[in-house]
C-alpha positions in Angstrom: 0.0 0.0 0.0 1.5 3.3 -1.0 1.0 6.6 0.7 -0.6 9.3 -1.3 1.6 12.3 -1.9 0.3 15.5 -0.5 0.4 18.3 -3.1 2.4 21.4 -2.4 1.4 24.9 -3.5 3.8 26.4 -6.0 4.9 29.9 -5.0 3.2 31.5 -8.0 0.0 29.6 -7.2 0.2 30.7 -3.5 0.7 34.3 -4.5 -2.2 34.2 -6.9 -4.5 32.4 -4.4 -3.5 34.8 -1.6 -4.2 37.9 -3.7 -7.7 36.8 -4.5 -9.2 38.3 -1.3 -7.4 41.5 -1.9 -8.4 41.8 -5.6 -12.1 41.1 -4.8 -12.3 43.4 -1.9 -10.1 46.3 -2.9 -11.6 49.1 -0.8 -11.4 47.0 2.4 -7.8 46.0 1.6 -6.8 49.6 0.9 -8.3 50.9 4.2 -6.6 48.0 6.1 -3.2 48.6 4.4 -3.6 52.4 5.2 -3.1 51.9 8.9 0.1 49.9 8.2 1.2 52.6 5.8 0.7 55.4 8.2 2.7 53.6 11.0 5.6 52.8 8.6 5.6 56.3 7.1 5.9 57.8 10.6 8.8 55.6 11.5 10.6 56.1 8.2 10.0 59.9 8.3 11.3 60.2 11.9 14.5 58.3 11.1 14.9 60.1 7.8 14.4 63.6 9.2 16.7 62.9 12.1 19.5 61.6 9.8 18.9 64.5 7.3 19.0 67.1 10.1 22.1 65.6 11.5 23.8 65.5 8.1 22.8 69.2 7.5 24.2 70.3 10.9 27.4 68.3 10.4 27.8 69.8 6.9 27.3 73.3 8.4 29.9 72.5 11.1 32.4 71.4 8.4 31.8 74.5 6.5 32.3 76.7 9.6 35.3 74.7 10.6 36.0 72.5 13.6 39.2 74.3 14.5 37.6 77.1 16.6 38.5 77.1 20.3 37.3 79.5 23.0 39.2 80.7 26.1 37.2 82.1 28.9 37.9 82.9 32.6 36.9 80.3 35.2 36.8 80.5 39.0 39.5 81.5 41.4 40.6 79.2 44.3 38.3 81.3 46.6 35.3 80.7 44.3 35.3 84.2 42.8 35.2 85.1 39.1 38.6 85.0 37.6 39.9 87.4 34.9 42.0 86.9 31.8 45.1 88.9 31.6 45.1 92.0 29.4 47.6 90.5 27.0 46.0 87.0 26.9 45.0 87.4 23.1 48.5 88.5 22.2 50.2 85.6 24.0 47.8 83.1 22.5 48.5 84.5 19.0 52.2 83.6 19.5 51.4 79.8 19.6 52.8 78.4 16.3 49.7 76.6 15.0 47.3 79.4 16.0 46.1 81.2 12.9 43.9 83.8 14.5 43.1 85.0 18.0 40.3 87.6 18.5 38.6 88.6 21.6 35.5 90.2 23.2 35.2 91.8 26.7 31.9 91.9 28.6 30.9 95.4 29.6 28.6 96.2 32.5 26.1 98.3 30.5 22.8 97.9 28.8 21.6 98.9 25.4 18.2 100.4 24.5 16.5 101.7 21.4 16.2 105.1 23.1 16.7 106.6 26.6 12.9 106.5 27.1 12.9 102.7 27.4 12.5 101.5 30.9 15.7 100.2 32.3 14.2 96.9 33.2 13.5 96.1 29.5 17.0 95.0 28.6 15.8 92.5 25.9 18.5 90.2 27.3 21.1 92.0 25.3 24.8 92.2 26.2 27.3 94.9 25.5 30.8 93.7 24.6 34.1 95.2 23.5 35.2 93.5 20.3 38.5 93.2 18.3 38.7 94.2 14.8 38.9 90.8 13.1 36.3 89.1 15.1 33.9 88.2 12.3 36.6 86.4 10.4 37.5 84.4 13.5 34.0 83.2 14.2 33.2 82.8 10.4 30.4 85.3 10.1 29.9 88.3 7.9 28.4 91.7 7.9 24.8 91.6 6.7 24.4 95.4 6.4 26.7 98.4 6.8 30.3 98.0 8.0 32.1 96.4 10.8 34.4 98.3 13.2 37.7 99.5 11.9 40.8 101.3 13.5 39.0 104.6 13.4 35.4 103.7 14.6 36.8 101.4 17.3 37.8 104.6 19.2 34.4 106.4 18.6 30.9 105.7 20.1 30.0 103.4 17.3 28.4 99.9 17.6 27.8 96.9 15.5 24.8 94.7 16.3 24.4 91.0 16.3 21.5 89.6 14.2 19.3 88.9 17.3 20.2 92.2 18.9 19.2 94.2 15.8 15.8 92.4 15.7 15.1 93.0 19.4 16.0 96.7 19.0 13.7 97.0 16.0 16.5 97.8 13.6 15.9 96.1 10.3 18.1 98.4 8.1 21.0 100.7 8.7 20.0 104.3 8.1 22.3 107.4 8.2 22.7 108.6 11.8 21.1 105.4 13.2 21.7 105.5 17.0 21.0 103.4 20.1 21.3 104.2 23.8 24.2 102.3 25.3 25.5 102.9 28.9 23.8 106.2 29.2 24.8 107.8 25.9 24.3 107.6 22.2 26.2 105.2 20.0 25.9 105.2 16.2 25.1 101.9 14.5 27.6 101.0 11.8 26.4 97.6 10.8 24.6 94.4 11.5 26.2 90.9 11.5 24.8 87.7 10.1 24.0 84.9 12.5 27.1 83.2 14.0 26.4 79.5 14.2 29.3 78.5 16.3 29.1 81.5 18.6 25.4 82.3 19.1 26.2 84.5 22.1 27.4 87.2 19.6 24.0 87.2 18.0 22.5 89.0 21.0 25.4 91.3 21.5 26.1 95.0 20.9 29.8 95.2 19.9 31.9 98.3 20.3 35.6 98.8 20.0 38.0 98.2 22.9 39.2 101.8 23.0 35.7 103.1 22.8 34.6 100.8 25.6 37.4 102.0 27.9 36.8 105.7 27.0 33.0 105.9 27.1 31.8 102.8 29.1 34.3 102.5 31.9 35.5 99.1 30.6 38.6 97.7 32.4 40.0 96.1 29.2 40.2 92.5 30.3 39.0 90.1 27.6 36.1 87.7 28.7 36.3 85.5 25.6 39.2 84.8 23.2 38.2 83.1 19.9 41.1 81.0 18.6 41.5 79.5 15.1 44.1 76.8 15.0 45.4 74.5 12.3 42.9 71.7 11.9 45.4 69.0 12.5 46.9 70.7 15.6 43.6 71.6 17.4 44.1 69.1 20.2 47.7 70.1 20.8 46.8 73.8 20.9 43.9 73.0 23.3 46.3 71.5 25.7 48.5 74.6 26.0 45.9 77.4 25.7 45.1 77.6 29.4 48.8 77.9 30.5 49.5 80.4 27.7 46.6 82.6 28.4 47.3 82.9 32.1 50.7 81.4 32.9 50.5 82.1 36.6 46.9 80.6 37.1 46.2 78.1 34.3 43.6 76.5 36.5 41.5 79.6 36.4 41.1 79.3 32.6 38.4 77.3 30.7 39.0 76.1 27.2 36.2 74.7 25.0 35.5 73.7 21.4 32.1 75.1 20.2 31.8 72.6 17.3 32.1 69.7 19.7 29.0 71.0 21.5 27.1 71.1 18.2 28.2 67.6 17.3 27.0 66.4 20.7 23.6 68.2 20.1 23.3 66.4 16.8 23.8 63.1 18.6 21.4 64.0 21.3 18.6 64.7 18.8 18.3 60.9 18.3 17.2 60.6 22.0 14.1 62.7 21.2 13.2 60.4 18.3 12.0 57.7 20.7 8.7 59.4 21.3 7.9 59.8 17.6 9.0 56.2 16.9 6.7 55.2 19.7 3.8 57.0 18.0 4.7 55.3 14.8 4.7 51.9 16.5 1.2 52.7 18.0 0.0 53.5 14.5 1.5 50.3 13.2 -0.2 48.4 15.9 -3.5 49.9 15.1 -2.9 49.0 11.4 -2.2 45.4 12.5 -5.5 45.2 14.4 -7.1 46.5 11.2 -5.5 43.6 9.2 -6.6 41.1 11.7 -10.1 42.4 11.6 -10.1 42.2 7.8 -8.8 38.7 7.8 -11.3 37.5 10.4 -14.2 38.9 8.3 -12.6 37.4 5.2 -12.6 34.0 6.7 -16.2 34.3 7.7 -17.3 35.5 4.2 -15.3 32.9 2.4 -16.4 29.8 4.2 -17.9 28.3 1.0 -14.5 28.8 -0.7 -12.7 27.2 2.2 -15.2 24.2 2.2 -14.9 23.8 -1.6 -11.1 23.8 -1.6 -11.0 21.4 1.3 -13.4 19.0 -0.5 -11.2 19.2 -3.6 -8.2 18.1 -1.7 -6.6 21.1 -0.1 -5.1 20.3 3.3 -5.3 22.4 6.5 -1.8 23.5 5.8 -2.8 24.9 2.4 -5.7 26.9 3.9 -3.6 28.1 6.7 -0.8 29.2 4.4 -3.2 30.9 2.0 -4.8 33.2 4.6 -1.5 33.8 6.4 0.1 34.8 3.0 -2.9 37.0 2.3 -2.4 38.9 5.6 1.4 39.2 4.9 0.8 40.4 1.4 -1.7 43.0 2.6 0.8 44.2 5.2 3.6 44.2 2.6 1.7 46.5 0.3 0.9 48.8 3.2 4.6 48.8 4.3 5.9 49.6 0.8 3.4 52.5 0.6 4.5 53.7 4.0 8.2 53.6 3.0 7.3 55.6 -0.1 5.3 58.1 2.0 8.0 58.5 4.6 10.7 58.9 2.1 8.7 61.5 0.2 7.9 63.5 3.4 11.7 63.4 4.3 12.7 64.6 0.9 10.2 67.5 0.9 11.1 68.7 4.4 14.8 68.3 3.8 14.5 70.2 0.6 12.7 73.1 2.3 15.4 73.2 5.0 18.3 72.9 2.5 19.5 69.6 3.9 20.7 66.6 2.0 18.0 63.9 1.9 19.2 61.0 4.0 17.0 58.0 4.7 19.0 55.2 6.5 18.6 51.7 4.9 17.6 50.6 8.4 14.5 52.8 8.1 13.4 51.1 4.9 14.3 47.6 6.0 13.0 48.1 9.5 9.7 49.7 8.4 9.0 46.9 5.8 10.2 44.2 8.1 7.9 45.5 10.9 4.9 45.6 8.5 5.5 42.0 7.4 5.9 40.9 11.0 2.7 42.7 12.1 0.9 41.1 9.1 2.1 37.6 10.1 1.0 38.1 13.7 -2.3 39.7 12.7 -3.1 36.9 10.2 -2.0 34.0 12.2 -5.2 33.5 14.2 -7.6 33.9 11.3 -5.5 31.5 9.3 -5.6 28.9 12.1 -9.4 29.4 12.3 -9.8 28.9 8.6 -7.7 25.8 8.7 -9.8 24.2 11.4 -13.0 24.4 9.4 -14.2 21.0 8.2 -15.3 20.9 4.5 -18.9 19.7 5.2 -19.4 22.2 8.1 -18.0 25.1 5.9 -20.3 24.2 3.0 -23.3 23.7 5.2 -22.9 27.1 7.0 -22.2 28.8 3.7 
């Protein structure tokens, strides 16, 4: 007596059979796949926008240069505020790999649009003395007017950071434009573009060192020295900056690298993506529930088909595989649509922001893989239920 060989579904036949329910109930399939698509699109877009923004920020950092170091006074041994020596910028400039050393000095004065503004309304602006080549050191430019020169640095003349100009209500430089600084009028010579690496300058009113000492009772001590070093020597320069700036009290000097803070900020942005990925996962779960509901209804509506196929020789495994494949195929379509939607959203937003469009392969593979996994899980129970139907019972009920 020989055993009867059990037929196996050819992959092409399985695909055709699994797609029958989707092709005959198109609207229901589209709506079910939409939930999967929205979840996958959210996940792909979050990862793509995060990667694109990081790429844009890092590109901006590369353009601005990673060789900028800042030297600021720290704390004294007694816990008070330390001061940098008057000649700290000149001493730093003598370091071989240093290309440029420019400085600012904080002045205890406030700036207003006019003397009639209440003194409490400072707009969080700072007044600083500034050296003549400061814009070149921090890689910014003059948006309007002119920067300080050897002549205007000795006169009551000021240059505004981009934020300071906005807060003072100065959009354009007009002849004889003035602001009230430290109890007297200062003429406005120019407005700077935003300084990405040194945002503290954006909200600053800058005057020359000689003018600050003459008109604003400034003591001349620099509060920040901006140092440009050869890129391959940044670490070596950083090690000797404190001792060079203040040889007698190197422990009272702080040295930092602004670009390192921006790189850290780019890395920290990924920590905020967890919330949005969680929302995408919830949408994906809701889509999976929709797929499960669709498959349960499909099993109930197609009992006659199931009974007829079983009567013609289809095994439980064939029925189970058919409905499981249908759920996976439905989720796969939704996942593919979601990947396309998320990628398109990333490309549009990145284009508006001027970033390069970056969608990690993990986003594509992960989104599609999650959709297929959700489909397999959602379709498993309906598939098992369909396989348990006996041919006579299924035909009788139908």
